[in-house]
ZAZA-803295 format. One record per residue (C-alpha): residue number from 0; residue in three letters; x, y, z. Coordinates in nm, 2 decimals. Example, Ala and Ser with C-alpha at 12.3 -4.5 7.8 and 13.67 -1.06 7.14 Angstrom:
<sites>
SITE   nr  rest      px      py      pz
SITE    0   Ala    1.23   -0.45    0.78
SITE    1   Ser    1.37   -0.11    0.71
</sites>
This chain:
<sites>
SITE   nr  rest      px      py      pz
SITE    0   Met    1.09    2.32    0.17
SITE    1   Gln    1.35    2.10    0.33
SITE    2   Arg    1.71    2.12    0.21
SITE    3   Arg    1.69    1.77    0.05
SITE    4   Glu    1.37    1.86   -0.13
SITE    5   Leu    1.53    2.19   -0.25
SITE    6   Leu    1.83    2.00   -0.39
SITE    7   Ile    1.61    1.75   -0.56
SITE    8   Ser    1.40    2.03   -0.72
SITE    9   Ala    1.72    2.20   -0.84
SITE   10   Gly    1.83    1.87   -0.99
SITE   11   Val    1.50    1.84   -1.17
SITE   12   Gly    1.55    2.18   -1.32
SITE   13   Ala    1.90    2.10   -1.42
SITE   14   Ala    1.78    1.78   -1.59
SITE   15   Trp    1.53    1.98   -1.80
SITE   16   Ala    1.80    2.22   -1.89
SITE   17   Ala    2.04    1.94   -1.99
SITE   18   Ser    1.78    1.78   -2.21
SITE   19   Gly    1.70    2.11   -2.39
SITE   20   Cys    1.34    2.09   -2.27
SITE   21   Arg    1.12    2.33   -2.07
SITE   22   Pro    0.81    2.18   -1.89
SITE   23   Ala    0.58    2.46   -2.00
SITE   24   Ala    0.68    2.44   -2.36
SITE   25   Thr    0.68    2.06   -2.41
SITE   26   Ala    0.39    1.95   -2.19
SITE   27   Glu    0.11    2.16   -2.33
SITE   28   His   -0.01    1.88   -2.57
SITE   29   Ile   -0.05    1.64   -2.28
SITE   30   Thr   -0.41    1.60   -2.16
SITE   31   Gly   -0.48    1.47   -1.81
SITE   32   Gly   -0.64    1.52   -1.47
SITE   33   Phe   -0.73    1.35   -1.15
SITE   34   Thr   -0.91    1.02   -1.15
SITE   35   Gly   -0.99    0.71   -0.95
SITE   36   Ile   -1.08    0.86   -0.62
SITE   37   Asp   -1.37    1.10   -0.54
SITE   38   Ala   -1.23    1.31   -0.26
SITE   39   Thr   -1.56    1.50   -0.22
SITE   40   Arg   -1.74    1.19   -0.08
SITE   41   Gly   -1.50    1.13    0.21
SITE   42   His   -1.49    1.50    0.28
SITE   43   Ser   -1.87    1.52    0.28
SITE   44   Leu   -1.87    1.28    0.58
SITE   45   Arg   -1.60    1.48    0.75
SITE   46   Asp   -1.78    1.81    0.70
SITE   47   Ala   -2.11    1.67    0.81
SITE   48   Leu   -1.96    1.53    1.13
SITE   49   Arg   -1.79    1.86    1.21
SITE   50   Ser   -2.12    2.05    1.16
SITE   51   Gly   -2.29    1.85    1.43
SITE   52   Lys   -2.62    1.84    1.23
SITE   53   Pro   -2.83    1.53    1.25
SITE   54   Trp   -2.85    1.30    0.95
SITE   55   Pro   -3.19    1.29    0.78
SITE   56   Val   -3.44    1.01    0.85
SITE   57   Pro   -3.35    0.70    0.64
SITE   58   Ala   -3.55    0.69    0.32
SITE   59   Lys   -3.55    0.31    0.33
SITE   60   Ile   -3.46    0.02    0.56
SITE   61   Val   -3.29   -0.29    0.42
SITE   62   His   -3.26   -0.61    0.61
SITE   63   Thr   -2.97   -0.85    0.56
SITE   64   Gly   -2.76   -1.10    0.75
SITE   65   Val   -2.42   -0.93    0.76
SITE   66   Val   -2.31   -0.58    0.65
SITE   67   Ile   -1.95   -0.53    0.54
SITE   68   Ala   -1.85   -0.16    0.55
SITE   69   Gly   -1.56   -0.10    0.31
SITE   70   Gly   -1.47   -0.27   -0.01
SITE   71   Gly   -1.09   -0.28    0.01
SITE   72   Val   -0.89   -0.59    0.03
SITE   73   Ala   -1.00   -0.66    0.39
SITE   74   Gly   -1.37   -0.61    0.31
SITE   75   Leu   -1.35   -0.84    0.00
SITE   76   Ala   -1.16   -1.10    0.20
SITE   77   Ala   -1.44   -1.09    0.47
SITE   78   Ala   -1.70   -1.14    0.19
SITE   79   Arg   -1.51   -1.45    0.06
SITE   80   Ala   -1.48   -1.59    0.41
SITE   81   Leu   -1.86   -1.56    0.46
SITE   82   Arg   -1.93   -1.74    0.14
SITE   83   Gln   -1.68   -2.01    0.24
SITE   84   Arg   -1.89   -2.06    0.55
SITE   85   Gly   -2.21   -2.08    0.34
SITE   86   Val   -2.33   -1.73    0.43
SITE   87   Glu   -2.47   -1.57    0.12
SITE   88   Asp   -2.70   -1.31    0.29
SITE   89   Phe   -2.48   -1.01    0.32
SITE   90   Ala   -2.41   -0.67    0.16
SITE   91   Leu   -2.08   -0.49    0.10
SITE   92   Leu   -2.10   -0.11    0.11
SITE   93   Glu   -1.82    0.08   -0.08
SITE   94   Leu   -1.75    0.45   -0.09
SITE   95   Glu   -1.62    0.47   -0.44
SITE   96   Asp   -1.77    0.36   -0.77
SITE   97   Thr   -1.55    0.05   -0.77
SITE   98   Val   -1.41   -0.17   -0.50
SITE   99   Gly   -1.04   -0.24   -0.44
SITE  100   Gly   -0.91    0.02   -0.19
SITE  101   Asn   -0.55    0.08   -0.27
SITE  102   Ser   -0.56   -0.20   -0.53
SITE  103   Arg   -0.76   -0.02   -0.80
SITE  104   Ala   -0.68    0.00   -1.17
SITE  105   Gly   -0.77    0.20   -1.48
SITE  106   Ala   -0.69    0.19   -1.85
SITE  107   Leu   -0.52    0.43   -2.10
SITE  108   Gly   -0.52    0.38   -2.47
SITE  109   Gly   -0.67    0.03   -2.42
SITE  110   Met   -0.39   -0.07   -2.19
SITE  111   Ala   -0.47   -0.17   -1.83
SITE  112   Cys   -0.26    0.00   -1.56
SITE  113   Pro   -0.26    0.01   -1.18
SITE  114   Gln   -0.39    0.30   -0.97
SITE  115   Gly   -0.23    0.17   -0.66
SITE  116   Ala   -0.05   -0.15   -0.54
SITE  117   His    0.12   -0.33   -0.84
SITE  118   Tyr    0.26   -0.65   -0.71
SITE  119   Leu    0.23   -0.93   -0.45
SITE  120   Pro    0.54   -1.12   -0.33
SITE  121   Val    0.51   -1.49   -0.36
SITE  122   Pro    0.36   -1.58   -0.03
SITE  123   Gly    0.55   -1.78    0.22
SITE  124   Pro    0.43   -2.05    0.46
SITE  125   Gly    0.31   -1.79    0.71
SITE  126   Ala    0.04   -1.67    0.47
SITE  127   Pro   -0.19   -1.98    0.42
SITE  128   Glu   -0.49   -1.76    0.35
SITE  129   Val   -0.32   -1.59    0.06
SITE  130   Gln   -0.18   -1.92   -0.07
SITE  131   Asp   -0.53   -2.06   -0.07
SITE  132   Leu   -0.67   -1.76   -0.26
SITE  133   Leu   -0.40   -1.80   -0.53
SITE  134   Glu   -0.47   -2.17   -0.56
SITE  135   Glu   -0.84   -2.09   -0.59
SITE  136   Leu   -0.77   -1.84   -0.87
SITE  137   Gly   -0.54   -2.08   -1.06
SITE  138   Val   -0.23   -1.88   -1.00
SITE  139   Arg   -0.07   -2.15   -0.78
SITE  140   Gln   -0.10   -2.52   -0.83
SITE  141   Arg    0.08   -2.84   -0.72
SITE  142   Val    0.28   -3.01   -0.99
SITE  143   Ala    0.47   -3.33   -0.92
SITE  144   Gly    0.44   -3.27   -0.55
SITE  145   Arg    0.57   -2.91   -0.57
SITE  146   Trp    0.39   -2.58   -0.58
SITE  147   Gln    0.43   -2.38   -0.90
SITE  148   Tyr    0.31   -2.03   -1.00
SITE  149   Asp    0.18   -1.93   -1.34
SITE  150   Glu    0.48   -1.81   -1.54
SITE  151   Arg    0.26   -1.55   -1.71
SITE  152   Ile    0.21   -1.38   -1.37
SITE  153   Leu    0.55   -1.42   -1.22
SITE  154   Cys    0.73   -1.09   -1.29
SITE  155   His    0.94   -1.14   -1.61
SITE  156   Ser    1.31   -1.06   -1.62
SITE  157   Pro    1.46   -0.80   -1.62
SITE  158   Gln    1.27   -0.72   -1.30
SITE  159   Glu    1.43   -0.40   -1.18
SITE  160   Arg    1.70   -0.14   -1.26
SITE  161   Leu    1.84    0.18   -1.11
SITE  162   Phe    1.94    0.50   -1.29
SITE  163   Phe    2.26    0.58   -1.11
SITE  164   Gln    2.55    0.82   -1.21
SITE  165   Gly    2.41    0.87   -1.56
SITE  166   His    2.36    0.50   -1.64
SITE  167   Trp    2.11    0.22   -1.59
SITE  168   Gln    2.23   -0.07   -1.37
SITE  169   Glu    2.06   -0.40   -1.29
SITE  170   Gly    1.90   -0.41   -0.95
SITE  171   Leu    1.82   -0.13   -0.71
SITE  172   Leu    2.12   -0.14   -0.47
SITE  173   Pro    2.38    0.12   -0.60
SITE  174   Leu    2.68   -0.08   -0.72
SITE  175   Gln    2.84    0.08   -1.02
SITE  176   Gly    3.15    0.26   -0.91
SITE  177   Val    3.09    0.25   -0.54
SITE  178   Gly    3.39    0.21   -0.32
SITE  179   Ala    3.51   -0.06   -0.09
SITE  180   Ala    3.38    0.13    0.22
SITE  181   Thr    3.03    0.12    0.07
SITE  182   Leu    3.05   -0.25   -0.01
SITE  183   Ala    3.17   -0.32    0.35
SITE  184   Gln    2.86   -0.14    0.49
SITE  185   Tyr    2.64   -0.34    0.26
SITE  186   Gln    2.80   -0.66    0.39
SITE  187   Arg    2.76   -0.53    0.75
SITE  188   Phe    2.39   -0.47    0.71
SITE  189   Ala    2.35   -0.81    0.54
SITE  190   Ser    2.51   -0.98    0.84
SITE  191   Leu    2.28   -0.80    1.08
SITE  192   Val    1.97   -0.91    0.88
SITE  193   Thr    2.10   -1.27    0.88
SITE  194   Gln    2.15   -1.26    1.26
SITE  195   Leu    1.81   -1.12    1.32
SITE  196   Arg    1.64   -1.38    1.10
SITE  197   Ala    1.81   -1.65    1.30
SITE  198   Ser    1.72   -1.50    1.64
SITE  199   Ala    1.34   -1.45    1.61
SITE  200   Pro    1.06   -1.54    1.38
SITE  201   Trp    0.99   -1.27    1.11
SITE  202   Val    0.66   -1.36    0.95
SITE  203   Leu    0.41   -1.21    0.71
SITE  204   Pro    0.13   -1.15    0.80
SITE  205   Met    0.19   -1.09    1.17
SITE  206   Gln   -0.19   -1.13    1.26
SITE  207   Asn   -0.15   -1.06    1.63
SITE  208   Lys    0.16   -1.27    1.68
SITE  209   Ala    0.37   -1.17    1.98
SITE  210   Leu    0.71   -1.00    1.93
SITE  211   Ala    1.03   -1.13    2.07
SITE  212   Pro    1.19   -0.89    2.32
SITE  213   Ala    1.45   -0.78    2.07
SITE  214   Gln    1.18   -0.71    1.81
SITE  215   Ser    0.99   -0.50    2.06
SITE  216   Ala    1.30   -0.29    2.12
SITE  217   Leu    1.33   -0.24    1.75
SITE  218   Ala    0.96   -0.14    1.73
SITE  219   Ala    1.03    0.14    1.98
SITE  220   Met    1.30    0.32    1.78
SITE  221   Thr    1.33    0.47    1.43
SITE  222   Phe    1.51    0.28    1.16
SITE  223   Ala    1.75    0.57    1.13
SITE  224   Ser    1.84    0.54    1.50
SITE  225   Tyr    1.91    0.16    1.46
SITE  226   Leu    2.14    0.23    1.16
SITE  227   Ala    2.33    0.50    1.36
SITE  228   Gln    2.37    0.26    1.66
SITE  229   Asn    2.54    0.01    1.42
SITE  230   Asn    2.76    0.28    1.25
SITE  231   Leu    2.58    0.23    0.92
SITE  232   Thr    2.63    0.58    0.78
SITE  233   Asp    2.70    0.52    0.41
SITE  234   Ala    2.50    0.75    0.19
SITE  235   His    2.43    0.49   -0.08
SITE  236   Leu    2.31    0.23    0.18
SITE  237   Arg    2.09    0.48    0.35
SITE  238   Trp    1.94    0.60    0.03
SITE  239   Tyr    1.85    0.24   -0.07
SITE  240   Leu    1.70    0.16    0.28
SITE  241   Asp    1.51    0.49    0.27
SITE  242   Tyr    1.37    0.40   -0.07
SITE  243   Cys    1.26    0.06    0.06
SITE  244   Cys    1.08    0.21    0.35
SITE  245   Arg    0.90    0.47    0.13
SITE  246   Asp    0.81    0.19   -0.11
SITE  247   Asp    0.65   -0.04    0.14
SITE  248   Tyr    0.54    0.20    0.42
SITE  249   Gly    0.50    0.55    0.26
SITE  250   Ala    0.77    0.72    0.47
SITE  251   Gly    1.14    0.72    0.51
SITE  252   Leu    1.38    0.57    0.76
SITE  253   Asp    1.37    0.88    0.99
SITE  254   Thr    0.99    0.81    1.04
SITE  255   Val    0.93    0.43    1.03
SITE  256   Ser    1.03    0.20    1.31
SITE  257   Ala    1.35   -0.01    1.30
SITE  258   Trp    1.12   -0.32    1.32
SITE  259   Ala    0.95   -0.22    1.00
SITE  260   Gly    1.27   -0.13    0.82
SITE  261   Leu    1.42   -0.47    0.91
SITE  262   His    1.09   -0.66    0.85
SITE  263   Tyr    1.10   -0.56    0.49
SITE  264   Phe    1.40   -0.79    0.44
SITE  265   Ala    1.38   -1.04    0.73
SITE  266   Ser    1.03   -1.15    0.66
SITE  267   Arg    1.09   -1.21    0.29
SITE  268   His    1.42   -1.24    0.10
SITE  269   Gly    1.69   -1.12    0.34
SITE  270   Phe    1.95   -0.87    0.22
SITE  271   His    2.20   -0.98   -0.04
SITE  272   Val    2.50   -0.80   -0.19
SITE  273   Pro    2.53   -0.92   -0.56
SITE  274   Gly    2.87   -1.06   -0.63
SITE  275   Gln    2.98   -1.03   -0.27
SITE  276   Asp    2.82   -1.32   -0.09
SITE  277   Gly    2.80   -1.59   -0.36
SITE  278   Asp    2.47   -1.45   -0.49
SITE  279   Asp    2.49   -1.32   -0.84
SITE  280   Ser    2.12   -1.23   -0.85
SITE  281   Thr    2.04   -0.85   -0.86
SITE  282   Glu    1.67   -0.89   -0.84
SITE  283   Arg    1.44   -0.92   -0.54
SITE  284   Glu    1.24   -1.24   -0.46
SITE  285   Gly    0.98   -1.36   -0.70
SITE  286   Val    0.68   -1.13   -0.73
SITE  287   Leu    0.34   -1.18   -0.89
SITE  288   Thr    0.22   -0.89   -1.10
SITE  289   Trp   -0.04   -0.81   -1.36
SITE  290   Pro   -0.07   -0.51   -1.61
SITE  291   Glu   -0.34   -0.37   -1.38
SITE  292   Gly   -0.15   -0.46   -1.06
SITE  293   Asn   -0.32   -0.60   -0.76
SITE  294   Ala   -0.66   -0.48   -0.90
SITE  295   Trp   -0.66   -0.82   -1.08
SITE  296   Leu   -0.69   -0.98   -0.74
SITE  297   Thr   -0.96   -0.75   -0.60
SITE  298   Arg   -1.16   -0.78   -0.92
SITE  299   Gln   -1.15   -1.16   -0.89
SITE  300   Leu   -1.27   -1.13   -0.53
SITE  301   Ala   -1.55   -0.90   -0.63
SITE  302   Met   -1.67   -1.09   -0.93
SITE  303   Pro   -1.88   -1.35   -0.76
SITE  304   Leu   -2.04   -1.10   -0.52
SITE  305   Gly   -2.27   -0.95   -0.79
SITE  306   Ala   -2.55   -0.72   -0.66
SITE  307   Arg   -2.43   -0.77   -0.30
SITE  308   Val   -2.18   -0.50   -0.37
SITE  309   Arg   -2.33   -0.15   -0.33
SITE  310   Thr   -2.10    0.12   -0.45
SITE  311   Gly   -2.13    0.49   -0.40
SITE  312   Arg   -2.23    0.45   -0.03
SITE  313   Val   -2.09    0.68    0.23
SITE  314   Val   -2.12    0.50    0.56
SITE  315   Val   -2.21    0.76    0.82
SITE  316   Arg   -2.32    0.56    1.13
SITE  317   Ile   -2.26    0.21    1.27
SITE  318   Ala   -2.44    0.11    1.59
SITE  319   Asn   -2.48   -0.20    1.80
SITE  320   Thr   -2.83   -0.27    1.90
SITE  321   Arg   -2.98   -0.53    2.13
SITE  322   Ser   -3.03   -0.78    1.85
SITE  323   Gly   -2.77   -0.68    1.60
SITE  324   Val   -2.65   -0.37    1.42
SITE  325   Glu   -2.77   -0.07    1.22
SITE  326   Val   -2.55    0.07    0.95
SITE  327   Asp   -2.66    0.41    0.79
SITE  328   Ala   -2.52    0.49    0.45
SITE  329   Leu   -2.57    0.78    0.21
SITE  330   Asp   -2.65    0.67   -0.14
SITE  331   Thr   -2.45    0.92   -0.35
SITE  332   Ser   -2.66    0.85   -0.66
SITE  333   Thr   -2.99    0.95   -0.50
SITE  334   Gln   -2.85    1.16   -0.20
SITE  335   Thr   -3.08    0.96    0.03
SITE  336   Leu   -3.00    0.78    0.35
SITE  337   Glu   -3.04    0.40    0.37
SITE  338   Arg   -3.05    0.20    0.70
SITE  339   Trp   -2.91   -0.15    0.68
SITE  340   Val   -3.03   -0.38    0.97
SITE  341   Ala   -2.83   -0.69    1.02
SITE  342   Lys   -2.73   -0.95    1.28
SITE  343   Arg   -2.37   -0.83    1.27
SITE  344   Ala   -2.12   -0.62    1.07
SITE  345   Val   -1.76   -0.63    0.96
SITE  346   Val   -1.61   -0.28    0.98
SITE  347   Ala   -1.34   -0.29    0.71
SITE  348   Leu   -1.28    0.09    0.72
SITE  349   Pro   -0.96    0.28    0.80
SITE  350   Leu   -0.93    0.34    1.17
SITE  351   Phe   -0.97    0.72    1.14
SITE  352   Val   -1.31    0.66    0.97
SITE  353   Ala   -1.42    0.38    1.18
SITE  354   Ala   -1.37    0.58    1.50
SITE  355   Arg   -1.59    0.85    1.37
SITE  356   Val   -1.88    0.64    1.24
SITE  357   Val   -1.91    0.37    1.51
SITE  358   Gln   -2.15    0.51    1.76
SITE  359   Asn   -2.00    0.54    2.11
SITE  360   Pro   -1.68    0.37    1.99
SITE  361   Pro   -1.49    0.15    2.24
SITE  362   Asp   -1.17    0.28    2.39
SITE  363   Phe   -0.95    0.04    2.20
SITE  364   Leu   -1.09    0.18    1.87
SITE  365   Arg   -1.05    0.54    1.97
SITE  366   Gln   -0.70    0.49    2.10
SITE  367   Ala   -0.59    0.29    1.79
SITE  368   Ala   -0.72    0.57    1.56
SITE  369   Gln   -0.55    0.84    1.76
SITE  370   Ala   -0.21    0.65    1.74
SITE  371   Thr   -0.22    0.59    1.37
SITE  372   Val   -0.04    0.82    1.12
SITE  373   Tyr   -0.12    0.80    0.75
SITE  374   Ala    0.09    0.85    0.45
SITE  375   Pro   -0.05    1.04    0.15
SITE  376   Trp    0.03    0.90   -0.20
SITE  377   Leu    0.01    1.01   -0.56
SITE  378   Val    0.00    0.75   -0.84
SITE  379   Thr    0.03    0.88   -1.19
SITE  380   Asn   -0.02    0.69   -1.51
SITE  381   Leu    0.16    0.83   -1.82
SITE  382   Gln    0.03    0.71   -2.16
SITE  383   Leu    0.32    0.69   -2.41
SITE  384   Ala    0.25    0.68   -2.79
SITE  385   Glu    0.58    0.51   -2.86
SITE  386   Pro    0.88    0.35   -2.67
SITE  387   Leu    1.13    0.57   -2.51
SITE  388   Ala    1.49    0.60   -2.62
SITE  389   Asp    1.71    0.46   -2.34
SITE  390   Arg    2.03    0.58   -2.17
SITE  391   Pro    2.32    0.34   -2.16
SITE  392   Gly    2.33    0.04   -1.93
SITE  393   Ala    2.07   -0.22   -1.82
SITE  394   Ala    1.78   -0.29   -2.05
SITE  395   Pro    1.42   -0.17   -1.97
SITE  396   Ala    1.27   -0.34   -1.67
SITE  397   Trp    0.94   -0.38   -1.50
SITE  398   Asp    1.05   -0.16   -1.20
SITE  399   Asn    1.26    0.15   -1.28
SITE  400   Val    1.40    0.38   -1.01
SITE  401   Leu    1.60    0.70   -1.03
SITE  402   Tyr    1.86    0.74   -0.76
SITE  403   Gly    1.83    1.04   -0.53
SITE  404   Thr    1.48    1.15   -0.65
SITE  405   Ala    1.18    1.21   -0.43
SITE  406   Ser    0.97    0.96   -0.61
SITE  407   Leu    0.97    0.58   -0.62
SITE  408   Gly    1.02    0.56   -0.99
SITE  409   Tyr    0.78    0.38   -1.23
SITE  410   Val    0.66    0.04   -1.34
SITE  411   Asp    0.59   -0.05   -1.71
SITE  412   Ala    0.23   -0.18   -1.75
SITE  413   Met    0.33   -0.36   -2.07
SITE  414   His    0.63   -0.55   -1.93
SITE  415   Gln    0.43   -0.87   -1.89
SITE  416   Ser    0.29   -0.86   -2.25
SITE  417   Leu    0.58   -1.04   -2.41
SITE  418   Gln    0.56   -0.81   -2.71
SITE  419   Thr    0.85   -0.87   -2.95
SITE  420   Val    0.87   -0.51   -3.07
SITE  421   Pro    0.84   -0.23   -2.81
SITE  422   Gly    0.54   -0.01   -2.87
SITE  423   Pro    0.29    0.22   -2.69
SITE  424   Thr    0.28    0.16   -2.31
SITE  425   Val    0.18    0.31   -1.98
SITE  426   Leu    0.43    0.40   -1.71
SITE  427   Thr    0.29    0.41   -1.36
SITE  428   His    0.48    0.66   -1.14
SITE  429   Tyr    0.47    0.64   -0.76
SITE  430   Arg    0.52    0.92   -0.51
SITE  431   Ala    0.49    0.87   -0.14
SITE  432   Leu    0.44    1.20    0.04
SITE  433   Gly    0.47    1.07    0.39
SITE  434   Gln    0.76    1.23    0.58
SITE  435   Gly    0.78    1.31    0.95
SITE  436   Leu    0.47    1.27    1.18
SITE  437   Leu    0.12    1.41    1.19
SITE  438   Ala    0.18    1.78    1.11
SITE  439   Asp    0.39    1.69    0.80
SITE  440   Gln    0.13    1.45    0.67
SITE  441   Thr   -0.15    1.71    0.71
SITE  442   Ala    0.05    1.96    0.51
SITE  443   Ser    0.12    1.69    0.24
SITE  444   Arg   -0.25    1.60    0.22
SITE  445   Arg   -0.34    1.97    0.18
SITE  446   Gln   -0.08    2.00   -0.10
SITE  447   Leu   -0.21    1.68   -0.26
SITE  448   Leu   -0.57    1.82   -0.26
SITE  449   Glu   -0.50    2.18   -0.36
SITE  450   Arg   -0.22    2.15   -0.61
SITE  451   Pro   -0.33    2.15   -0.98
SITE  452   Trp   -0.25    1.84   -1.18
SITE  453   Thr   -0.04    2.04   -1.42
SITE  454   Ala    0.21    2.12   -1.14
SITE  455   Trp    0.24    1.75   -1.07
SITE  456   Arg    0.28    1.69   -1.44
SITE  457   Asp    0.57    1.93   -1.48
SITE  458   Glu    0.74    1.79   -1.17
SITE  459   Ile    0.71    1.43   -1.28
SITE  460   Leu    0.83    1.50   -1.63
SITE  461   Gly    1.12    1.70   -1.50
SITE  462   Glu    1.23    1.43   -1.27
SITE  463   Leu    1.21    1.15   -1.53
SITE  464   Ser    1.37    1.35   -1.81
SITE  465   Ala    1.71    1.29   -1.66
SITE  466   Ala    1.68    0.93   -1.77
SITE  467   His    1.43    0.99   -2.06
SITE  468   Pro    1.48    1.32   -2.23
SITE  469   Asp    1.22    1.23   -2.49
SITE  470   Leu    0.95    1.15   -2.23
SITE  471   Ala    0.75    1.47   -2.26
SITE  472   Ala    0.73    1.46   -2.64
SITE  473   Lys    0.60    1.10   -2.64
SITE  474   Thr    0.35    1.13   -2.35
SITE  475   Arg   -0.01    1.18   -2.46
SITE  476   His   -0.21    1.17   -2.14
SITE  477   Met   -0.15    1.16   -1.76
SITE  478   Ala   -0.41    1.03   -1.51
SITE  479   Leu   -0.33    1.11   -1.15
SITE  480   Thr   -0.49    0.92   -0.85
SITE  481   Arg   -0.47    1.08   -0.51
SITE  482   Tyr   -0.48    0.89   -0.18
SITE  483   Gly   -0.49    1.13    0.12
SITE  484   His   -0.48    0.85    0.37
SITE  485   Ala   -0.32    0.57    0.16
SITE  486   Met   -0.16    0.37    0.44
SITE  487   Ala   -0.08    0.35    0.80
SITE  488   Ile    0.29    0.42    0.87
SITE  489   Pro    0.46    0.18    1.11
SITE  490   Ile    0.60    0.45    1.34
SITE  491   Pro    0.80    0.37    1.66
SITE  492   Arg    0.58    0.31    1.96
SITE  493   Lys    0.69    0.33    2.32
SITE  494   Ser    0.49    0.01    2.39
SITE  495   Gly    0.72   -0.18    2.16
SITE  496   Gln    0.43   -0.29    1.95
SITE  497   Ile    0.42   -0.27    1.57
SITE  498   Gly    0.06   -0.14    1.56
SITE  499   Pro   -0.26   -0.11    1.76
SITE  500   Gln   -0.32   -0.49    1.76
SITE  501   Ser   -0.25   -0.53    2.13
SITE  502   Ser   -0.51   -0.26    2.22
SITE  503   Trp   -0.81   -0.48    2.12
SITE  504   Asn   -0.70   -0.76    2.35
SITE  505   Val   -0.85   -0.60    2.65
SITE  506   Arg   -0.70   -0.72    2.97
SITE  507   Glu   -0.95   -0.95    3.14
SITE  508   Gln   -0.96   -1.14    3.47
SITE  509   Leu   -0.93   -1.52    3.45
SITE  510   Leu   -0.86   -1.74    3.75
SITE  511   Lys   -0.72   -1.44    3.93
SITE  512   Lys   -0.46   -1.39    3.66
SITE  513   Glu   -0.46   -1.12    3.40
SITE  514   Arg   -0.41   -1.22    3.04
SITE  515   Tyr   -0.46   -1.09    2.68
SITE  516   Pro   -0.69   -1.32    2.50
SITE  517   Gln   -0.56   -1.38    2.15
SITE  518   Arg   -0.81   -1.29    1.89
SITE  519   Pro   -0.77   -1.32    1.51
SITE  520   Ala   -0.95   -0.98    1.47
SITE  521   Pro   -1.08   -0.70    1.69
SITE  522   Val   -1.43   -0.76    1.82
SITE  523   Trp   -1.69   -0.54    2.00
SITE  524   Glu   -2.04   -0.67    2.06
SITE  525   His   -2.18   -0.74    1.71
SITE  526   Leu   -1.90   -0.57    1.53
SITE  527   Gly   -1.58   -0.74    1.39
SITE  528   Phe   -1.31   -0.51    1.27
SITE  529   Ala   -1.08   -0.57    0.97
SITE  530   His   -0.84   -0.34    0.79
SITE  531   Ser   -0.46   -0.34    0.74
SITE  532   Asp   -0.45   -0.04    0.98
SITE  533   Trp   -0.49   -0.29    1.26
SITE  534   Ala   -0.15   -0.45    1.16
SITE  535   Gly    0.01   -0.11    1.18
SITE  536   Tyr    0.13   -0.12    0.82
SITE  537   Ser   -0.04   -0.17    0.48
SITE  538   Val    0.04   -0.48    0.27
SITE  539   Phe   -0.20   -0.71    0.09
SITE  540   Glu   -0.12   -1.01    0.32
SITE  541   Glu   -0.21   -0.83    0.64
SITE  542   Ala   -0.53   -0.68    0.50
SITE  543   Phe   -0.64   -1.02    0.35
SITE  544   Ala   -0.57   -1.22    0.67
SITE  545   Leu   -0.75   -0.97    0.89
SITE  546   Gly   -1.05   -0.96    0.66
SITE  547   His   -1.06   -1.34    0.63
SITE  548   Ala   -1.05   -1.37    1.01
SITE  549   Ala   -1.33   -1.11    1.06
SITE  550   Gly   -1.55   -1.28    0.80
SITE  551   Gly   -1.51   -1.61    0.99
SITE  552   Leu   -1.60   -1.48    1.33
SITE  553   Ser   -1.93   -1.59    1.49
SITE  554   Leu   -2.05   -1.29    1.69
</sites>
């Protein structure tokens, strides 16, 4: 255990002692367990590949026009793009019992709650694919010549708050009682972000756009190194920036690239110091959210697909043939192998899976998989029988974060309900376990798989009790969702790239000059590839844009 983790654990124990509670004594009435993801399915593929045993002869052969392997955001976007082109003859194969990838949802006590991603920033002009989707779903519409978003879906105020020095404060940047030196460092970082935004384009999604030289330099160093170079050493500023990196990328500022740490601000809302630069706002830019989080979006994408979605399928082999592709998948309900024969396929699988199941994978796929580091996550939904008593300070918000803890805090699933009297609710607690590089992630994944849910229960209750001493007594059920490879971490790369996107643009000879042909998505023979991993970091806009591009390719 690292020193920081040890101090956090000690703080958790102190919080329980201060509240007069003991985890073992107060948590026994809470039911719960793991849900949402069947880890044995993915591990069955891993174990079978390691054994070297051949797969059985397919029990049946199914012909279709296109096969989409993977039902996350990218796979669903590819299906939508096919339908927009008039292609209806396709099948989407999904490992789990429901589609959605990291944008899944559940329900506790009749209340919907996210099991993963819980919001989507209002998309800017660089994300036309997402804008079109939101318009199609009725979330975005033009009124009197201006675009407006459904007020029921825009996150209601108060949007976010921070438990800091024993009180709740509005916003997540530590402000209450901080000194002049801290405020000066906030201002210094804000100025740097402003300068960077003016010097180069910072867009979302990137979708294979070239980086400016200064951005490439940032992509080759850690965010922590960049802060040190600019003498940004304040503990409060660094805590906040570390939180932002863990929130978006699954790992802290010692692990992610400086490009990623700055992109969080430069591509969206900048960095503002409330009350210091003429901006009295303490909340981030407008975000769209639903009680079930981004699962609302993936469910809307899946709804028109009907029987073309085949869940419980473990894709074990994808091969190019002379006339198209073969995709072998294990049907977990019958434990038989199916062979899907199609003209082409969209491989919307994580890179580490795609590199294993694509037969004789191309070098660019192999290299991309080897260079990608994944962050494990734990998402826990706590069903509360009644509202919590609150500490002094800011009122309950949608996003609630505790300063100095290992977690990312929690969101309130009933925040958008507009209920006049607080009542039962579900709190969705997020914990990113990504720290360091590959060896650290492997250890975190093992812990995530082997640790009993009750140990996570006691740790989470202990952490949150500092702000909510009555939490354990009012919690009835806890549902925990584990993601062993939740997202690709945008680590520094010597090449100065933000991800493996340059690797698929194989250098080719043209008029005696070498160039990288710009492609909207990776392509190899009859296969198009789509997943947020190709962007090097995991956000809805990147996954959707890549899936949309792959679905629109003519191979």
